Structure formats: C-alpha cells, structure tokens
TIMI-2910 file (N, C-alpha, C, CB; in pm, 1 decimal, decimal comma, always signed):
<rs>
+----------+----------+----------+----------+----------+----------+----------+----------+----------+----------+----------+----------+------+
!      n_x !      n_y !      n_z !     ca_x !     ca_y !     ca_z !      c_x !      c_y !      c_z !     cb_x !     cb_y !     cb_z ! resn !
+----------+----------+----------+----------+----------+----------+----------+----------+----------+----------+----------+----------+------+
!  +1807,2 !   -179,4 !  -1592,5 !  +1780,6 !   -290,5 !  -1447,4 !  +1768,6 !   -186,6 !  -1326,7 !  +1937,9 !   -418,4 !  -1406,4 !  Met !
!  +1662,2 !   -176,2 !  -1264,0 !  +1657,4 !   -100,3 !  -1141,4 !  +1712,6 !   -204,1 !  -1021,0 !  +1497,4 !    -43,9 !  -1115,2 !  Ile !
!  +1789,1 !   -136,2 !   -952,0 !  +1849,8 !   -244,9 !   -847,7 !  +1783,7 !   -164,6 !   -721,7 !  +2048,6 !   -265,3 !   -843,0 !  Met !
!  +1685,5 !   -237,7 !   -622,3 !  +1653,5 !   -162,2 !   -514,5 !  +1671,6 !   -248,3 !   -386,5 !  +1515,3 !   -108,0 !   -530,5 !  Leu !
!  +1676,0 !   -212,9 !   -290,8 !  +1687,7 !   -281,5 !   -156,0 !  +1556,3 !   -256,5 !    -83,4 !  +1814,2 !   -225,9 !    -67,8 !  Thr !
!  +1517,4 !   -328,1 !     +5,2 !  +1393,8 !   -314,3 !    +70,3 !  +1419,3 !   -182,8 !   +160,1 !  +1352,5 !   -452,0 !   +155,5 !  Ile !
!  +1515,9 !   -136,2 !   +200,2 !  +1549,9 !    -24,1 !   +265,5 !  +1548,3 !    +90,2 !   +165,1 !  +1679,1 !    -41,5 !   +333,1 !  Glu !
!  +1573,7 !    +78,7 !    +33,9 !  +1508,8 !   +202,9 !    -56,0 !  +1385,2 !   +194,4 !    -47,6 !  +1537,2 !   +210,2 !   -204,2 !  Asp !
!  +1275,5 !   +100,3 !    -43,9 !  +1153,9 !   +115,8 !    -85,6 !  +1086,6 !   +158,3 !    +50,7 !  +1098,5 !    -11,2 !   -158,9 !  Val !
!  +1133,6 !   +120,3 !   +185,5 !  +1100,1 !   +180,5 !   +282,3 !  +1170,0 !   +292,9 !   +378,1 !  +1073,0 !    +95,6 !   +332,1 !  Ile !
!  +1218,0 !   +372,9 !   +319,0 !  +1299,4 !   +482,4 !   +375,8 !  +1189,8 !   +573,9 !   +412,7 !  +1411,7 !   +548,9 !   +274,8 !  Ser !
!  +1244,1 !   +642,5 !   +492,4 !  +1155,8 !   +731,2 !   +588,4 !  +1108,3 !   +864,5 !   +493,6 !  +1254,9 !   +784,9 !   +738,2 !  Ala !
!  +1199,2 !   +886,5 !   +373,8 !  +1154,5 !   +975,1 !   +283,1 !  +1037,9 !   +924,5 !   +210,4 !  +1256,4 !  +1010,0 !   +197,6 !  Glu !
!  +1022,2 !   +773,7 !   +174,1 !   +930,9 !   +726,8 !    +69,3 !   +784,4 !   +698,4 !   +197,2 !  +1010,5 !   +558,0 !    -34,4 !  Asn !
!   +828,7 !   +671,3 !   +303,9 !   +685,8 !   +635,4 !   +400,9 !   +650,3 !   +790,1 !   +396,1 !   +710,3 !   +555,5 !   +594,9 !  Val !
!   +714,9 !   +893,5 !   +410,6 !   +651,3 !  +1017,6 !   +405,8 !   +575,4 !  +1047,3 !   +299,7 !   +732,3 !  +1109,2 !   +416,6 !  Gln !
!   +627,4 !  +1024,3 !   +161,2 !   +563,7 !  +1064,2 !    +39,0 !   +428,9 !   +973,5 !    +32,7 !   +666,3 !  +1042,2 !    -92,1 !  Lys !
!   +438,3 !   +839,8 !    +92,8 !   +306,9 !   +754,4 !    +97,8 !   +226,5 !   +823,4 !   +193,5 !   +325,4 !   +597,6 !   +141,8 !  Ala !
!   +234,2 !   +858,8 !   +292,9 !   +157,6 !   +924,2 !   +388,5 !    +96,5 !  +1046,7 !   +315,7 !   +243,1 !   +961,6 !   +513,5 !  Leu !
!   +172,4 !  +1144,4 !   +257,2 !   +127,9 !  +1226,4 !   +202,6 !    +19,9 !  +1231,9 !   +100,6 !   +208,0 !  +1262,2 !   +176,5 !  Asn !
!    +28,7 !  +1100,9 !    +21,9 !    -40,3 !  +1065,2 !    -88,4 !   -184,3 !  +1057,8 !    -27,8 !    +15,8 !   +932,0 !   -156,8 !  His !
!   -169,0 !   +969,8 !    +56,6 !   -307,4 !   +921,6 !   +127,1 !   -378,0 !  +1041,2 !   +204,5 !   -276,9 !   +796,1 !   +241,5 !  Phe !
!   -297,0 !  +1167,8 !   +264,6 !   -342,7 !  +1270,1 !   +325,5 !   -442,7 !  +1349,1 !   +223,2 !   -225,5 !  +1348,3 !   +376,9 !  Ala !
!   -407,9 !  +1331,0 !    +96,4 !   -484,6 !  +1428,3 !    +12,7 !   -611,3 !  +1339,7 !    -45,7 !   -383,3 !  +1495,7 !   -114,8 !  Gly !
!   -610,4 !  +1222,3 !    -15,9 !   -721,1 !  +1158,7 !    -50,9 !   -855,1 !  +1161,8 !    +30,7 !   -681,9 !  +1040,9 !    -63,1 !  Lys !
!   -978,2 !  +1145,7 !    -32,5 !  -1091,0 !  +1153,3 !    +21,5 !  -1089,8 !  +1051,7 !   +138,3 !  -1192,8 !  +1135,4 !    -77,6 !  Arg !
!  -1160,7 !  +1101,8 !   +248,4 !  -1159,8 !   +981,5 !   +396,7 !  -1245,8 !   +876,1 !   +392,0 !  -1207,1 !  +1044,4 !   +544,3 !  Asp !
!  -1208,3 !   +794,5 !   +307,2 !  -1278,8 !   +655,8 !   +276,2 !  -1253,4 !   +589,0 !   +406,9 !  -1214,7 !   +564,1 !   +139,9 !  Gly !
!  -1323,2 !   +460,2 !   +397,7 !  -1287,9 !   +369,9 !   +487,4 !  -1260,2 !   +237,8 !   +417,8 !  -1388,5 !   +361,2 !   +588,4 !  Glu !
!  -1154,9 !   +156,0 !   +487,1 !  -1138,0 !    +33,0 !   +424,6 !  -1222,4 !    -74,6 !   +478,5 !  -1005,0 !     -4,1 !   +431,0 !  Gly !
!  -1215,0 !   -168,8 !   +425,5 !  -1302,5 !   -301,3 !   +449,5 !  -1234,6 !   -333,3 !   +602,0 !  -1275,7 !   -446,5 !   +311,8 !  Pro !
!  -1144,4 !   -290,1 !   +698,7 !  -1103,6 !   -335,6 !   +805,6 !  -1170,4 !   -223,7 !   +914,5 !   -945,7 !   -354,3 !   +798,5 !  Asp !
!  -1251,0 !   -137,4 !   +832,5 !  -1287,3 !    -19,4 !   +920,7 !  -1201,4 !    +99,8 !   +961,0 !  -1320,9 !    -69,5 !  +1033,4 !  Gly !
!  -1091,3 !    +73,5 !   +919,8 !   -993,6 !   +202,8 !   +941,5 !  -1032,8 !   +302,7 !   +848,0 !   -833,9 !   +173,9 !   +917,8 !  Met !
!  -1010,9 !   +427,3 !   +868,5 !  -1023,5 !   +529,9 !   +784,6 !   -888,6 !   +594,6 !   +742,7 !  -1110,2 !   +622,2 !   +845,0 !  Arg !
!   -906,0 !   +667,4 !   +612,1 !   -791,8 !   +692,4 !   +548,0 !   -706,5 !   +786,1 !   +668,0 !   -825,6 !   +767,7 !   +396,8 !  Val !
!   -802,8 !   +896,2 !   +704,8 !   -753,2 !  +1003,3 !   +802,5 !   -649,8 !   +934,2 !   +938,7 !   -905,3 !  +1082,0 !   +868,9 !  Ser !
!   -691,6 !   +819,6 !   +967,9 !   -638,1 !   +728,3 !  +1074,1 !   -505,5 !   +674,3 !  +1037,0 !   -732,6 !   +611,9 !  +1100,8 !  Asp !
!   -451,3 !   +683,8 !   +929,0 !   -350,8 !   +608,2 !   +872,3 !   -192,6 !   +671,1 !   +933,2 !   -373,2 !   +619,0 !   +700,6 !  Leu !
!   -156,4 !   +814,3 !   +951,6 !    -69,2 !   +864,3 !   +996,1 !    -49,5 !   +808,0 !  +1154,4 !    -91,0 !   +998,6 !   +970,2 !  Pro !
!   -173,9 !   +805,0 !  +1221,5 !   -176,3 !   +771,5 !  +1388,2 !   -137,0 !   +612,9 !  +1376,9 !   -355,2 !   +800,3 !  +1479,1 !  Thr !
!   -208,3 !   +537,1 !  +1281,8 !   -172,7 !   +397,7 !  +1277,7 !    -37,0 !   +375,0 !  +1251,2 !   -246,9 !   +328,6 !  +1184,3 !  Tyr !
!    +40,5 !   +446,9 !  +1143,2 !   +172,0 !   +437,2 !  +1101,1 !   +255,8 !   +447,6 !  +1191,6 !   +203,9 !   +515,9 !  +1015,5 !  Trp !
!   +211,7 !   +570,9 !  +1278,4 !   +320,7 !   +615,8 !  +1392,8 !   +327,2 !   +485,0 !  +1520,1 !   +258,6 !   +788,7 !  +1473,8 !  Lys !
!   +199,7 !   +429,0 !  +1516,6 !   +219,3 !   +324,1 !  +1614,9 !   +272,7 !   +175,1 !  +1561,0 !    +83,3 !   +308,4 !  +1684,4 !  Ala !
!   +264,0 !   +176,4 !  +1448,7 !   +281,4 !    +30,5 !  +1383,9 !   +384,7 !    +19,5 !  +1269,0 !   +142,0 !    -19,1 !  +1322,6 !  Asn !
!   +406,0 !   +138,7 !  +1229,8 !   +530,8 !   +147,5 !  +1116,9 !   +630,7 !    +60,6 !  +1103,6 !   +605,6 !   +255,6 !  +1128,2 !  Gly !
!   +704,4 !    +73,9 !  +1246,1 !   +854,5 !     -5,6 !  +1257,1 !   +810,2 !   -159,3 !  +1232,4 !   +942,3 !    +13,6 !  +1431,6 !  Gln !
!   +701,8 !   -197,9 !  +1312,4 !   +655,4 !   -369,3 !  +1281,9 !   +646,1 !   -398,6 !  +1148,8 !   +506,4 !   -416,5 !  +1337,8 !  Arg !
!   +584,4 !   -294,9 !  +1075,1 !   +541,9 !   -337,0 !   +932,4 !   +669,4 !   -338,4 !   +864,4 !   +433,4 !   -237,3 !   +856,5 !  Ile !
!   +762,4 !   -227,6 !   +876,3 !   +886,0 !   -220,6 !   +801,5 !   +952,7 !   -352,0 !   +845,7 !   +975,6 !    -84,7 !   +832,5 !  Cys !
!   +957,2 !   -410,9 !   +949,7 !  +1041,5 !   -522,6 !   +986,9 !   +988,2 !   -636,8 !   +938,8 !  +1062,2 !   -536,4 !  +1124,9 !  Gln !
!   +853,2 !   -645,0 !   +915,9 !   +796,7 !   -764,5 !   +840,3 !   +795,8 !   -755,4 !   +696,8 !   +661,1 !   -790,5 !   +878,6 !  Gln !
!   +819,2 !   -636,3 !   +635,4 !   +855,4 !   -625,8 !   +508,1 !   +999,6 !   -673,3 !   +470,2 !   +835,6 !   -495,0 !   +475,1 !  Leu !
!  +1122,4 !   -615,5 !   +560,7 !  +1248,2 !   -675,0 !   +554,8 !  +1258,4 !   -834,4 !   +563,7 !  +1322,6 !   -615,8 !   +659,8 !  Arg !
!  +1180,8 !   -890,0 !   +671,0 !  +1197,1 !  -1035,8 !   +676,5 !  +1075,1 !  -1130,1 !   +599,5 !  +1204,0 !  -1071,0 !   +834,1 !  Ser !
!  +1053,9 !  -1062,7 !   +515,6 !   +940,1 !  -1112,5 !   +425,2 !   +810,1 !  -1208,9 !   +475,8 !  +1011,2 !  -1190,8 !   +320,3 !  Cys !
!   +790,5 !  -1108,0 !   +585,5 !   +678,7 !  -1167,5 !   +670,2 !   +541,9 !  -1111,3 !   +681,3 !   +720,7 !  -1171,4 !   +796,3 !  Glu !
!   +535,2 !   -985,8 !   +594,5 !   +446,9 !   -885,8 !   +603,1 !   +323,3 !   -961,9 !   +507,6 !   +515,3 !   -732,5 !   +548,5 !  Tyr !
!   +212,7 !   -953,3 !   +562,1 !    +84,2 !  -1026,9 !   +498,2 !    -11,6 !   -919,3 !   +501,3 !    +24,2 !  -1164,8 !   +582,0 !  Arg !
!    -80,3 !   -876,2 !   +395,3 !   -199,7 !   -798,2 !   +384,7 !   -300,1 !   -819,5 !   +452,1 !   -242,6 !   -795,5 !   +281,9 !  Phe !
!   -377,1 !   -740,7 !   +508,1 !   -451,9 !   -752,9 !   +623,7 !   -611,1 !   -790,3 !   +542,8 !   -439,2 !   -597,0 !   +728,2 !  Gly !
!   -734,2 !   -724,5 !   +568,1 !   -832,0 !   -779,0 !   +528,2 !   -873,2 !   -747,5 !   +372,9 !   -921,9 !   -748,1 !   +620,6 !  Val !
!   -895,8 !   -834,3 !   +281,8 !   -917,5 !   -805,4 !   +171,4 !  -1060,3 !   -837,2 !   +132,5 !   -825,6 !   -858,8 !   +101,7 !  Val !
!  -1125,9 !   -739,3 !    +51,6 !  -1276,7 !   -762,1 !    +34,1 !  -1257,8 !   -776,5 !   -110,8 !  -1390,4 !   -638,0 !    +87,4 !  Ser !
!  -1358,5 !   -864,4 !   -163,7 !  -1377,4 !   -898,5 !   -287,0 !  -1547,9 !   -867,1 !   -341,4 !  -1329,2 !  -1051,4 !   -290,4 !  Lys !
!  -1567,4 !   -824,6 !   -456,2 !  -1700,0 !   -795,7 !   -470,2 !  -1716,2 !   -800,9 !   -622,8 !  -1740,4 !   -660,0 !   -402,2 !  Tyr !
!  -1851,6 !   -817,2 !   -677,4 !  -1867,6 !   -864,4 !   -813,4 !  -1956,9 !   -727,1 !   -840,9 !  -1944,9 !  -1033,7 !   -838,3 !  Glu !
!  -1929,4 !   -663,9 !   -977,2 !  -1980,2 !   -553,2 !  -1027,8 !  -2045,7 !   -585,1 !  -1167,9 !  -1873,8 !   -450,8 !  -1032,5 !  Ile !
!  -2162,0 !   -576,0 !  -1204,8 !  -2224,6 !   -608,2 !  -1330,9 !  -2252,0 !   -477,4 !  -1376,0 !  -2349,8 !   -700,9 !  -1325,4 !  Val !
!  -2202,2 !   -471,8 !  -1499,9 !  -2198,7 !   -319,2 !  -1602,8 !  -2355,9 !   -326,5 !  -1679,1 !  -2039,5 !   -324,2 !  -1759,6 !  Gly !
!  -2364,8 !   -225,4 !  -1708,0 !  -2514,3 !   -185,5 !  -1767,5 !  -2500,3 !   -278,8 !  -1909,7 !  -2541,3 !    +16,2 !  -1802,4 !  Val !
!  -2392,6 !   -330,2 !  -1944,6 !  -2403,7 !   -436,9 !  -2053,5 !  -2396,6 !   -566,0 !  -2048,9 !  -2329,0 !   -423,4 !  -2130,5 !  Lys !
!  -2394,9 !   -603,8 !  -1897,7 !  -2387,8 !   -716,8 !  -1835,8 !  -2265,3 !   -797,8 !  -1820,8 !  -2469,3 !   -780,7 !  -1886,1 !  Gly !
!  -2147,4 !   -701,6 !  -1831,6 !  -2029,3 !   -772,3 !  -1812,0 !  -2014,4 !   -771,7 !  -1658,5 !  -1907,0 !   -708,8 !  -1890,3 !  Lys !
!  -1928,4 !   -863,5 !  -1614,3 !  -1919,2 !   -898,4 !  -1471,0 !  -1763,8 !   -865,2 !  -1458,8 !  -1967,8 !  -1065,2 !  -1429,6 !  His !
!  -1750,8 !   -812,3 !  -1340,9 !  -1611,1 !   -783,8 !  -1294,0 !  -1587,7 !   -792,0 !  -1146,7 !  -1571,0 !   -649,6 !  -1336,5 !  Arg !
!  -1472,1 !   -830,1 !  -1119,2 !  -1450,2 !   -857,6 !   -985,3 !  -1358,9 !   -740,2 !   -936,0 !  -1387,5 !  -1001,7 !   -965,6 !  Phe !
!  -1393,9 !   -674,4 !   -831,5 !  -1312,1 !   -575,6 !   -764,1 !  -1250,8 !   -613,5 !   -626,2 !  -1393,1 !   -457,3 !   -746,9 !  Ile !
!  -1136,7 !   -612,7 !   -588,3 !  -1072,8 !   -637,8 !   -461,1 !  -1016,5 !   -496,6 !   -422,3 !   -956,6 !   -755,5 !   -470,7 !  Ser !
!  -1038,9 !   -490,4 !   -270,3 !  -1008,8 !   -379,4 !   -191,7 !   -938,7 !   -416,6 !    -90,4 !  -1112,2 !   -310,5 !   -150,0 !  Ser !
!   -823,2 !   -368,9 !    -68,1 !   -719,8 !   -419,2 !    +59,3 !   -752,9 !   -306,9 !   +165,8 !   -528,7 !   -419,8 !    +16,1 !  Ile !
!   -710,4 !   -340,7 !   +282,2 !   -722,4 !   -255,7 !   +408,4 !   -617,9 !   -101,9 !   +390,9 !   -663,9 !   -366,2 !   +552,0 !  Asp !
!   -656,6 !     -9,0 !   +458,3 !   -591,3 !    +92,7 !   +443,1 !   -462,2 !    +96,5 !   +452,1 !   -629,6 !   +163,4 !   +504,6 !  Val !
!   -399,7 !    +13,0 !   +553,0 !   -259,2 !    +32,5 !   +578,4 !   -196,5 !    -64,5 !   +475,0 !   -215,9 !     +2,2 !   +735,1 !  Ser !
!   -263,9 !   -160,3 !   +405,1 !   -204,7 !   -238,7 !   +303,8 !   -203,5 !   -144,9 !   +191,3 !   -278,6 !   -372,1 !   +274,2 !  Gly !
!   -279,8 !    -56,0 !   +162,8 !   -296,3 !    +33,7 !    +54,6 !   -149,3 !   +114,3 !    +83,9 !   -451,3 !   +131,0 !    +61,8 !  Ser !
!   -121,2 !   +151,6 !   +172,9 !     -4,2 !   +228,3 !   +191,0 !   +128,0 !   +165,0 !   +169,2 !     -6,1 !   +277,4 !   +315,3 !  Cys !
!   +131,8 !    +39,4 !   +221,9 !   +231,2 !    -59,1 !   +189,3 !   +235,1 !    -74,1 !    +40,0 !   +202,7 !   -192,6 !   +258,0 !  Val !
!   +135,3 !   -107,1 !    -23,6 !   +112,7 !   -110,4 !   -182,2 !   +177,2 !     -5,9 !   -259,1 !    -33,0 !    -99,1 !   -218,1 !  Glu !
!   +141,4 !   +112,0 !   -228,2 !   +197,1 !   +259,5 !   -263,3 !   +355,5 !   +245,5 !   -272,9 !   +154,2 !   +380,2 !   -137,5 !  Tyr !
!   +399,9 !   +229,6 !   -123,8 !   +534,8 !   +239,2 !    -97,6 !   +607,9 !   +148,7 !   -194,8 !   +563,5 !   +205,8 !    +45,2 !  Leu !
!   +558,1 !    +18,8 !   -230,0 !   +608,7 !    -88,2 !   -303,0 !   +628,6 !     -5,1 !   -472,0 !   +486,1 !   -235,3 !   -290,0 !  Leu !
!   +547,3 !    +81,8 !   -492,9 !   +540,5 !   +138,1 !   -625,7 !   +633,3 !   +238,4 !   -655,5 !   +418,7 !   +188,8 !   -650,5 !  Arg !
!   +690,1 !   +303,9 !   -516,0 !   +731,7 !   +446,6 !   -563,2 !   +901,4 !   +402,3 !   -589,3 !   +697,4 !   +592,0 !   -424,0 !  Leu !
!   +952,1 !   +485,2 !   -680,5 !  +1081,1 !   +476,6 !   -734,0 !  +1154,2 !   +592,0 !   -740,7 !  +1078,4 !   +427,0 !   -851,0 !  Arg !
!  +1264,1 !   +599,2 !   -658,2 !  +1344,9 !   +742,9 !   -675,3 !  +1265,2 !   +868,7 !   -670,7 !  +1417,4 !   +750,7 !   -813,6 !  Asp !
!  +1171,9 !   +848,8 !   -564,7 !  +1105,6 !   +973,8 !   -505,8 !   +987,6 !   +997,6 !   -615,8 !  +1220,0 !  +1114,9 !   -489,6 !  Gly !
!   +967,2 !   +890,2 !   -732,6 !   +809,7 !   +960,9 !   -808,3 !   +780,0 !   +843,4 !   -807,8 !   +788,0 !  +1051,1 !   -971,8 !  Cys !
!   +648,2 !   +855,1 !   -832,9 !   +548,6 !   +720,0 !   -809,9 !   +498,4 !   +636,9 !   -969,2 !   +382,5 !   +787,3 !   -719,5 !  Ser !
!   +610,6 !   +581,6 !   -989,1 !   +619,6 !   +500,7 !  -1115,5 !   +633,9 !   +360,6 !  -1075,9 !   +738,8 !   +543,1 !  -1208,0 !  Gln !
!   +516,4 !   +304,5 !  -1144,3 !   +512,5 !   +150,8 !  -1124,1 !   +639,6 !    +61,6 !  -1107,7 !   +445,7 !    +96,3 !  -1237,5 !  Gly !
!   +675,8 !    -14,4 !  -1061,2 !   +801,1 !    -96,3 !  -1054,9 !   +750,1 !   -241,3 !  -1106,5 !   +870,0 !   -100,3 !   -893,3 !  Leu !
!   +631,5 !   -272,9 !  -1110,4 !   +623,3 !   -417,0 !  -1134,9 !   +695,3 !   -513,0 !  -1054,9 !   +660,5 !   -440,4 !  -1257,1 !  Gly !
!   +752,2 !   -576,2 !  -1164,4 !   +848,9 !   -742,6 !  -1111,5 !   +972,0 !   -658,7 !  -1007,9 !   +963,7 !   -862,1 !  -1304,1 !  Gln !
!  +1023,6 !   -558,8 !  -1057,4 !  +1133,3 !   -480,1 !   -966,6 !  +1097,3 !   -500,3 !   -802,8 !  +1129,4 !   -300,7 !  -1007,2 !  Ala !
!  +1009,9 !   -425,4 !   -774,4 !   +983,0 !   -403,7 !   -660,0 !   +938,4 !   -553,8 !   -594,4 !   +883,3 !   -290,8 !   -659,7 !  Ala !
!   +863,2 !   -658,8 !   -659,6 !   +857,4 !   -761,7 !   -580,1 !   +983,4 !   -834,9 !   -577,1 !   +753,9 !   -839,0 !   -614,6 !  Ala !
!  +1074,6 !   -819,0 !   -655,5 !  +1222,1 !   -885,1 !   -643,6 !  +1305,4 !   -812,2 !   -536,3 !  +1307,3 !   -875,6 !   -789,5 !  Asp !
!  +1262,2 !   -707,7 !   -511,9 !  +1351,6 !   -635,0 !   -385,8 !  +1304,9 !   -685,8 !   -246,2 !  +1331,0 !   -459,3 !   -382,9 !  Ala !
!  +1182,7 !   -748,7 !   -251,2 !  +1127,9 !   -826,9 !   -116,5 !  +1158,7 !   -947,3 !   -122,1 !   +983,1 !   -828,8 !    -89,5 !  Ile !
+----------+----------+----------+----------+----------+----------+----------+----------+----------+----------+----------+----------+------+
</rs>
C-alpha cells in the first residue's frame, strides 16, 4: 500500500514535473480559453492558492466541456475535457515517487 500525504502530491518537484509535462504538449486551448503555453504564468500567479485549496479539500475543477462523438459504426461516446489548470492538477494527482504512474484510489485518499 502506498501512503501519500497531499504535501507529497503537491511538492515543488512534482509541480515542476507537471509543468514540464505540459510544456512538451501541443499549445492547445482548454474549454476555459486558456492556452497550455499560459500554464506556467498562471501557476506562478495562482499555484499557492490552488495548493491551499487541495490541502483543505476545497479545490474544484473549473470549466468542463462535455461533447458527444459518433463513430463511423454509429457508436456514441461522450468526451469530457477539463480546463488547462485542472489538467495540471489531475496530472499532479497521478504522479508517484517522481514517475507518472496512475495512483487511482490512493491519490483520491491522499486528499
């Protein structure tokens, strides 16, 4: 069993890994209109507040866009897309011991 604290999850090292992960991504735009390239500046201005909200279990994901895709065989799928800063938080919650392996319930329990 992996025991994590929220401080482990939001450590400066993990935040930097998350920002580096998104730096290598295509400069897309989230449903909130923020571009991936704006994330480092946004995190610098808002990262402490976001981390405090995570510590106190008050963090809420921002804009979520949900849309339907119909495949060529007629299969319907719903796709959800969260805002750029929420994607960064979600990535942080998936980090473990410096590597990006999904934590599943362990990450949820840490919060």
